[in-house]
PDB file of N, CA, C and O in Angstrom:
ATOM      1  N   UNK A   1      -7.193  14.214  12.290  1.00  0.00           N
ATOM      2  CA  UNK A   1      -6.045  14.078  11.817  1.00  0.00           C
ATOM      3  C   UNK A   1      -6.455  14.149  10.444  1.00  0.00           C
ATOM      4  O   UNK A   1      -7.111  13.214   9.984  1.00  0.00           O
ATOM      5  N   UNK A   2      -6.149  15.152   9.714  1.00  0.00           N
ATOM      6  CA  UNK A   2      -6.666  15.291   8.426  1.00  0.00           C
ATOM      7  C   UNK A   2      -5.327  15.153   7.158  1.00  0.00           C
ATOM      8  O   UNK A   2      -4.414  14.461   7.607  1.00  0.00           O
ATOM      9  N   UNK A   3      -5.139  15.497   6.182  1.00  0.00           N
ATOM     10  CA  UNK A   3      -4.223  15.485   5.187  1.00  0.00           C
ATOM     11  C   UNK A   3      -3.037  16.549   5.520  1.00  0.00           C
ATOM     12  O   UNK A   3      -1.935  16.061   5.771  1.00  0.00           O
ATOM     13  N   UNK A   4      -3.131  17.518   5.535  1.00  0.00           N
ATOM     14  CA  UNK A   4      -2.556  18.327   6.236  1.00  0.00           C
ATOM     15  C   UNK A   4      -1.246  18.357   7.276  1.00  0.00           C
ATOM     16  O   UNK A   4      -0.076  18.723   7.169  1.00  0.00           O
ATOM     17  N   UNK A   5      -2.264  17.634   8.600  1.00  0.00           N
ATOM     18  CA  UNK A   5      -1.687  16.906   9.539  1.00  0.00           C
ATOM     19  C   UNK A   5      -0.705  16.058   9.096  1.00  0.00           C
ATOM     20  O   UNK A   5       0.480  16.179   9.407  1.00  0.00           O
ATOM     21  N   UNK A   6      -1.180  15.145   8.332  1.00  0.00           N
ATOM     22  CA  UNK A   6      -0.299  13.993   8.208  1.00  0.00           C
ATOM     23  C   UNK A   6       0.867  14.239   7.243  1.00  0.00           C
ATOM     24  O   UNK A   6       1.807  13.459   7.396  1.00  0.00           O
ATOM     25  N   UNK A   7       0.989  15.083   6.366  1.00  0.00           N
ATOM     26  CA  UNK A   7       1.693  15.727   5.609  1.00  0.00           C
ATOM     27  C   UNK A   7       3.538  16.667   6.635  1.00  0.00           C
ATOM     28  O   UNK A   7       4.755  16.819   6.527  1.00  0.00           O
ATOM     29  N   UNK A   8       2.462  16.940   7.409  1.00  0.00           N
ATOM     30  CA  UNK A   8       3.234  17.895   8.157  1.00  0.00           C
ATOM     31  C   UNK A   8       3.914  16.459   9.386  1.00  0.00           C
ATOM     32  O   UNK A   8       4.265  16.810  10.512  1.00  0.00           O
ATOM     33  N   UNK A   9       3.962  15.712   9.184  1.00  0.00           N
ATOM     34  CA  UNK A   9       4.105  15.056  10.262  1.00  0.00           C
ATOM     35  C   UNK A   9       4.862  14.053   9.310  1.00  0.00           C
ATOM     36  O   UNK A   9       5.951  13.801   9.825  1.00  0.00           O
ATOM     37  N   UNK A  10       4.758  13.631   8.553  1.00  0.00           N
ATOM     38  CA  UNK A  10       5.824  13.020   7.473  1.00  0.00           C
ATOM     39  C   UNK A  10       7.036  13.628   7.473  1.00  0.00           C
ATOM     40  O   UNK A  10       7.919  13.409   8.302  1.00  0.00           O
ATOM     41  N   UNK A  11       7.101  14.380   6.569  1.00  0.00           N
ATOM     42  CA  UNK A  11       8.014  16.140   6.971  1.00  0.00           C
ATOM     43  C   UNK A  11       8.827  16.363   8.361  1.00  0.00           C
ATOM     44  O   UNK A  11       9.841  17.058   8.425  1.00  0.00           O
ATOM     45  N   UNK A  12       8.308  15.752   9.351  1.00  0.00           N
ATOM     46  CA  UNK A  12       9.181  16.149  10.966  1.00  0.00           C
ATOM     47  C   UNK A  12       9.945  14.179  10.606  1.00  0.00           C
ATOM     48  O   UNK A  12      11.126  14.326  10.288  1.00  0.00           O
ATOM     49  N   UNK A  13       9.819  13.679  10.604  1.00  0.00           N
ATOM     50  CA  UNK A  13      10.623  12.317  10.315  1.00  0.00           C
ATOM     51  C   UNK A  13      11.756  12.221   9.424  1.00  0.00           C
ATOM     52  O   UNK A  13      11.805  12.159   8.196  1.00  0.00           O
ATOM     53  N   UNK A  14      12.683  12.222  10.337  1.00  0.00           N
ATOM     54  CA  UNK A  14      14.088  12.009   9.086  1.00  0.00           C
ATOM     55  C   UNK A  14      14.200  11.137   8.470  1.00  0.00           C
ATOM     56  O   UNK A  14      14.193   9.990   8.915  1.00  0.00           O
ATOM     57  N   UNK A  15      14.364  11.514   7.000  1.00  0.00           N
ATOM     58  CA  UNK A  15      14.808  10.203   5.898  1.00  0.00           C
ATOM     59  C   UNK A  15      15.363   9.035   6.754  1.00  0.00           C
ATOM     60  O   UNK A  15      14.818   7.964   6.484  1.00  0.00           O
ATOM     61  N   UNK A  16      16.255   8.980   7.663  1.00  0.00           N
ATOM     62  CA  UNK A  16      16.986   7.944   8.624  1.00  0.00           C
ATOM     63  C   UNK A  16      16.052   6.629   9.230  1.00  0.00           C
ATOM     64  O   UNK A  16      16.100   5.419   9.451  1.00  0.00           O
ATOM     65  N   UNK A  17      14.958   8.122   9.342  1.00  0.00           N
ATOM     66  CA  UNK A  17      14.056   6.964  10.165  1.00  0.00           C
ATOM     67  C   UNK A  17      12.882   6.168  10.011  1.00  0.00           C
ATOM     68  O   UNK A  17      12.253   5.304  10.621  1.00  0.00           O
ATOM     69  N   UNK A  18      12.835   7.004   8.627  1.00  0.00           N
ATOM     70  CA  UNK A  18      11.554   5.844   7.178  1.00  0.00           C
ATOM     71  C   UNK A  18      12.362   4.908   7.652  1.00  0.00           C
ATOM     72  O   UNK A  18      13.456   4.740   8.192  1.00  0.00           O
ATOM     73  N   UNK A  19      11.113   4.177   7.120  1.00  0.00           N
ATOM     74  CA  UNK A  19      11.141   2.473   6.468  1.00  0.00           C
ATOM     75  C   UNK A  19      10.068   1.935   5.854  1.00  0.00           C
ATOM     76  O   UNK A  19       8.929   1.803   6.300  1.00  0.00           O
ATOM     77  N   UNK A  20      10.504   1.635   4.803  1.00  0.00           N
ATOM     78  CA  UNK A  20       9.689   0.489   3.671  1.00  0.00           C
ATOM     79  C   UNK A  20       8.238   0.082   4.449  1.00  0.00           C
ATOM     80  O   UNK A  20       8.359  -0.111   5.659  1.00  0.00           O
ATOM     81  N   UNK A  21       7.239  -0.027   4.030  1.00  0.00           N
ATOM     82  CA  UNK A  21       5.990  -0.572   4.433  1.00  0.00           C
ATOM     83  C   UNK A  21       5.505  -1.621   3.375  1.00  0.00           C
ATOM     84  O   UNK A  21       5.416  -1.347   2.178  1.00  0.00           O
ATOM     85  N   UNK A  22       5.251  -2.637   3.819  1.00  0.00           N
ATOM     86  CA  UNK A  22       5.216  -3.987   3.219  1.00  0.00           C
ATOM     87  C   UNK A  22       3.572  -3.627   2.895  1.00  0.00           C
ATOM     88  O   UNK A  22       2.782  -3.029   3.626  1.00  0.00           O
ATOM     89  N   UNK A  23       3.358  -4.172   1.623  1.00  0.00           N
ATOM     90  CA  UNK A  23       2.280  -4.453   1.003  1.00  0.00           C
ATOM     91  C   UNK A  23       1.513  -5.794   1.052  1.00  0.00           C
ATOM     92  O   UNK A  23       2.255  -6.683   0.636  1.00  0.00           O
ATOM     93  N   UNK A  24       0.496  -6.186   1.351  1.00  0.00           N
ATOM     94  CA  UNK A  24       0.120  -7.642   0.646  1.00  0.00           C
ATOM     95  C   UNK A  24      -1.461  -7.535   0.529  1.00  0.00           C
ATOM     96  O   UNK A  24      -2.302  -6.689   0.832  1.00  0.00           O
ATOM     97  N   UNK A  25      -1.465  -8.947  -0.124  1.00  0.00           N
ATOM     98  CA  UNK A  25      -3.168  -8.291  -0.014  1.00  0.00           C
ATOM     99  C   UNK A  25      -3.422 -10.203  -0.343  1.00  0.00           C
ATOM    100  O   UNK A  25      -2.642 -11.135  -0.147  1.00  0.00           O
ATOM    101  N   UNK A  26      -5.125 -10.186  -1.011  1.00  0.00           N
ATOM    102  CA  UNK A  26      -4.997 -11.508  -0.746  1.00  0.00           C
ATOM    103  C   UNK A  26      -5.498 -11.769  -2.543  1.00  0.00           C
ATOM    104  O   UNK A  26      -6.067 -11.083  -3.393  1.00  0.00           O
ATOM    105  N   UNK A  27      -4.912 -13.148  -2.482  1.00  0.00           N
ATOM    106  CA  UNK A  27      -4.789 -13.678  -3.930  1.00  0.00           C
ATOM    107  C   UNK A  27      -5.262 -15.449  -3.933  1.00  0.00           C
ATOM    108  O   UNK A  27      -4.707 -16.357  -3.313  1.00  0.00           O
ATOM    109  N   UNK A  28      -6.295 -15.520  -4.723  1.00  0.00           N
ATOM    110  CA  UNK A  28      -6.443 -17.316  -4.437  1.00  0.00           C
ATOM    111  C   UNK A  28      -7.089 -17.715  -3.167  1.00  0.00           C
ATOM    112  O   UNK A  28      -7.125 -18.901  -2.840  1.00  0.00           O
ATOM    113  N   UNK A  29      -7.744 -16.519  -2.234  1.00  0.00           N
ATOM    114  CA  UNK A  29      -7.554 -17.437  -1.472  1.00  0.00           C
ATOM    115  C   UNK A  29      -6.373 -16.886  -0.233  1.00  0.00           C
ATOM    116  O   UNK A  29      -6.796 -16.591   0.885  1.00  0.00           O
ATOM    117  N   UNK A  30      -5.311 -16.814  -0.465  1.00  0.00           N
ATOM    118  CA  UNK A  30      -4.394 -16.633   0.284  1.00  0.00           C
ATOM    119  C   UNK A  30      -3.953 -15.125   0.419  1.00  0.00           C
ATOM    120  O   UNK A  30      -4.577 -14.134   0.038  1.00  0.00           O
ATOM    121  N   UNK A  31      -2.632 -15.191   1.103  1.00  0.00           N
ATOM    122  CA  UNK A  31      -2.428 -13.738   1.229  1.00  0.00           C
ATOM    123  C   UNK A  31      -0.846 -13.674   1.115  1.00  0.00           C
ATOM    124  O   UNK A  31      -0.200 -14.472   1.793  1.00  0.00           O
ATOM    125  N   UNK A  32      -0.127 -12.689   0.223  1.00  0.00           N
ATOM    126  CA  UNK A  32       1.121 -12.500  -0.209  1.00  0.00           C
ATOM    127  C   UNK A  32       1.203 -11.007  -0.431  1.00  0.00           C
ATOM    128  O   UNK A  32       0.351 -10.132  -0.587  1.00  0.00           O
ATOM    129  N   UNK A  33       2.765 -11.022  -0.385  1.00  0.00           N
ATOM    130  CA  UNK A  33       3.371  -9.480   0.064  1.00  0.00           C
ATOM    131  C   UNK A  33       3.264  -9.511  -1.728  1.00  0.00           C
ATOM    132  O   UNK A  33       3.275 -10.304  -2.669  1.00  0.00           O
ATOM    133  N   UNK A  34       3.157  -8.060  -1.424  1.00  0.00           N
ATOM    134  CA  UNK A  34       2.623  -7.747  -3.460  1.00  0.00           C
ATOM    135  C   UNK A  34       4.641  -7.639  -4.065  1.00  0.00           C
ATOM    136  O   UNK A  34       4.813  -7.736  -5.280  1.00  0.00           O
ATOM    137  N   UNK A  35       5.711  -7.483  -3.311  1.00  0.00           N
ATOM    138  CA  UNK A  35       6.976  -7.439  -3.656  1.00  0.00           C
ATOM    139  C   UNK A  35       7.217  -8.801  -4.172  1.00  0.00           C
ATOM    140  O   UNK A  35       8.116  -8.899  -5.007  1.00  0.00           O
ATOM    141  N   UNK A  36       6.483 -10.032  -3.779  1.00  0.00           N
ATOM    142  CA  UNK A  36       6.895 -11.509  -4.342  1.00  0.00           C
ATOM    143  C   UNK A  36       6.203 -11.363  -5.736  1.00  0.00           C
ATOM    144  O   UNK A  36       6.278 -12.454  -6.301  1.00  0.00           O
ATOM    145  N   UNK A  37       5.717 -10.668  -6.320  1.00  0.00           N
ATOM    146  CA  UNK A  37       4.786 -10.661  -7.665  1.00  0.00           C
ATOM    147  C   UNK A  37       5.972 -10.604  -8.586  1.00  0.00           C
ATOM    148  O   UNK A  37       7.081 -10.102  -8.406  1.00  0.00           O
ATOM    149  N   UNK A  38       5.264 -11.500 -10.030  1.00  0.00           N
ATOM    150  CA  UNK A  38       6.299 -10.818 -11.118  1.00  0.00           C
ATOM    151  C   UNK A  38       5.739  -9.710 -11.133  1.00  0.00           C
ATOM    152  O   UNK A  38       4.910  -9.194 -10.383  1.00  0.00           O
ATOM    153  N   UNK A  39       6.487  -9.219 -12.464  1.00  0.00           N
ATOM    154  CA  UNK A  39       5.918  -7.771 -13.019  1.00  0.00           C
ATOM    155  C   UNK A  39       4.745  -7.756 -13.869  1.00  0.00           C
ATOM    156  O   UNK A  39       4.087  -6.716 -13.903  1.00  0.00           O
ATOM    157  N   UNK A  40       4.423  -8.645 -14.485  1.00  0.00           N
ATOM    158  CA  UNK A  40       2.694  -8.506 -14.923  1.00  0.00           C
ATOM    159  C   UNK A  40       2.025  -8.545 -13.477  1.00  0.00           C
ATOM    160  O   UNK A  40       1.023  -7.841 -13.603  1.00  0.00           O
ATOM    161  N   UNK A  41       2.079  -9.034 -12.116  1.00  0.00           N
ATOM    162  CA  UNK A  41       1.187  -9.266 -11.539  1.00  0.00           C
ATOM    163  C   UNK A  41       1.311  -7.990 -10.302  1.00  0.00           C
ATOM    164  O   UNK A  41       0.421  -7.679  -9.510  1.00  0.00           O
ATOM    165  N   UNK A  42       2.551  -7.442 -10.401  1.00  0.00           N
ATOM    166  CA  UNK A  42       2.823  -6.075  -9.746  1.00  0.00           C
ATOM    167  C   UNK A  42       1.732  -4.534 -10.489  1.00  0.00           C
ATOM    168  O   UNK A  42       1.011  -3.702  -9.938  1.00  0.00           O
ATOM    169  N   UNK A  43       2.129  -4.783 -11.967  1.00  0.00           N
ATOM    170  CA  UNK A  43       0.958  -4.214 -12.531  1.00  0.00           C
ATOM    171  C   UNK A  43      -0.627  -4.228 -12.588  1.00  0.00           C
ATOM    172  O   UNK A  43      -1.487  -3.382 -12.340  1.00  0.00           O
ATOM    173  N   UNK A  44      -0.648  -5.315 -12.946  1.00  0.00           N
ATOM    174  CA  UNK A  44      -1.974  -5.994 -12.547  1.00  0.00           C
ATOM    175  C   UNK A  44      -2.399  -5.136 -11.134  1.00  0.00           C
ATOM    176  O   UNK A  44      -3.358  -4.368 -11.063  1.00  0.00           O
ATOM    177  N   UNK A  45      -1.442  -5.457 -10.016  1.00  0.00           N
ATOM    178  CA  UNK A  45      -2.339  -4.996  -8.770  1.00  0.00           C
ATOM    179  C   UNK A  45      -2.443  -3.222  -8.809  1.00  0.00           C
ATOM    180  O   UNK A  45      -3.508  -2.633  -8.628  1.00  0.00           O
ATOM    181  N   UNK A  46      -1.137  -2.530  -9.078  1.00  0.00           N
ATOM    182  CA  UNK A  46      -1.140  -1.091  -9.534  1.00  0.00           C
ATOM    183  C   UNK A  46      -2.488  -0.642  -9.935  1.00  0.00           C
ATOM    184  O   UNK A  46      -2.861   0.359  -9.324  1.00  0.00           O
ATOM    185  N   UNK A  47      -3.556  -1.256 -11.052  1.00  0.00           N
ATOM    186  CA  UNK A  47      -4.380  -0.832 -11.590  1.00  0.00           C
ATOM    187  C   UNK A  47      -5.900  -1.219 -10.718  1.00  0.00           C
ATOM    188  O   UNK A  47      -6.900  -0.561 -11.004  1.00  0.00           O
ATOM    189  N   UNK A  48      -5.970  -2.155  -9.814  1.00  0.00           N
ATOM    190  CA  UNK A  48      -6.874  -2.042  -9.107  1.00  0.00           C
ATOM    191  C   UNK A  48      -7.677  -1.341  -8.637  1.00  0.00           C
ATOM    192  O   UNK A  48      -7.047  -0.838  -7.706  1.00  0.00           O
ATOM    193  N   UNK A  49      -8.741  -0.894  -8.609  1.00  0.00           N
ATOM    194  CA  UNK A  49      -9.898   0.095  -7.962  1.00  0.00           C
ATOM    195  C   UNK A  49      -9.880  -0.180  -6.718  1.00  0.00           C
ATOM    196  O   UNK A  49      -9.605  -1.379  -6.753  1.00  0.00           O
ATOM    197  N   UNK A  50     -10.029   0.225  -5.124  1.00  0.00           N
ATOM    198  CA  UNK A  50     -11.228  -0.681  -3.808  1.00  0.00           C
ATOM    199  C   UNK A  50     -12.277   0.069  -4.883  1.00  0.00           C
ATOM    200  O   UNK A  50     -12.306   0.767  -5.896  1.00  0.00           O
ATOM    201  N   UNK A  51     -13.497  -0.915  -3.438  1.00  0.00           N
ATOM    202  CA  UNK A  51     -14.442  -0.620  -3.520  1.00  0.00           C
ATOM    203  C   UNK A  51     -15.201  -1.659  -2.964  1.00  0.00           C
ATOM    204  O   UNK A  51     -15.050  -2.879  -3.009  1.00  0.00           O
ATOM    205  N   UNK A  52     -16.661  -0.433  -2.044  1.00  0.00           N
ATOM    206  CA  UNK A  52     -17.275  -0.957  -0.794  1.00  0.00           C
ATOM    207  C   UNK A  52     -18.823  -1.355  -1.502  1.00  0.00           C
ATOM    208  O   UNK A  52     -19.679  -0.684  -2.080  1.00  0.00           O
ATOM    209  N   UNK A  53     -18.699  -2.780  -1.141  1.00  0.00           N
ATOM    210  CA  UNK A  53     -20.383  -3.523  -1.837  1.00  0.00           C
ATOM    211  C   UNK A  53     -21.318  -2.940  -1.033  1.00  0.00           C
ATOM    212  O   UNK A  53     -21.352  -3.219   0.166  1.00  0.00           O
ATOM    213  N   UNK A  54     -22.348  -1.900  -1.700  1.00  0.00           N
ATOM    214  CA  UNK A  54     -23.678  -1.554  -1.074  1.00  0.00           C
ATOM    215  C   UNK A  54     -23.948  -2.668  -0.044  1.00  0.00           C
ATOM    216  O   UNK A  54     -23.765  -3.874  -0.214  1.00  0.00           O
ATOM    217  N   UNK A  55     -24.584  -1.825   1.443  1.00  0.00           N
ATOM    218  CA  UNK A  55     -25.394  -2.878   2.211  1.00  0.00           C
ATOM    219  C   UNK A  55     -26.887  -2.908   1.775  1.00  0.00           C
ATOM    220  O   UNK A  55     -27.668  -3.702   2.300  1.00  0.00           O
TER     221      UNK A  55
END
């Protein structure tokens, strides 16, 4: 599936059938939903960049 197919698939879903995706992250050794973070921690989470450790 490529980006074009994904965009087309999303366009086919009626707005009333869509639902919010809950995002969780690992903080200090345990998992928490990002929505439960305070505004400062949410901003910090938004600035994070994923990385892959070279093998």
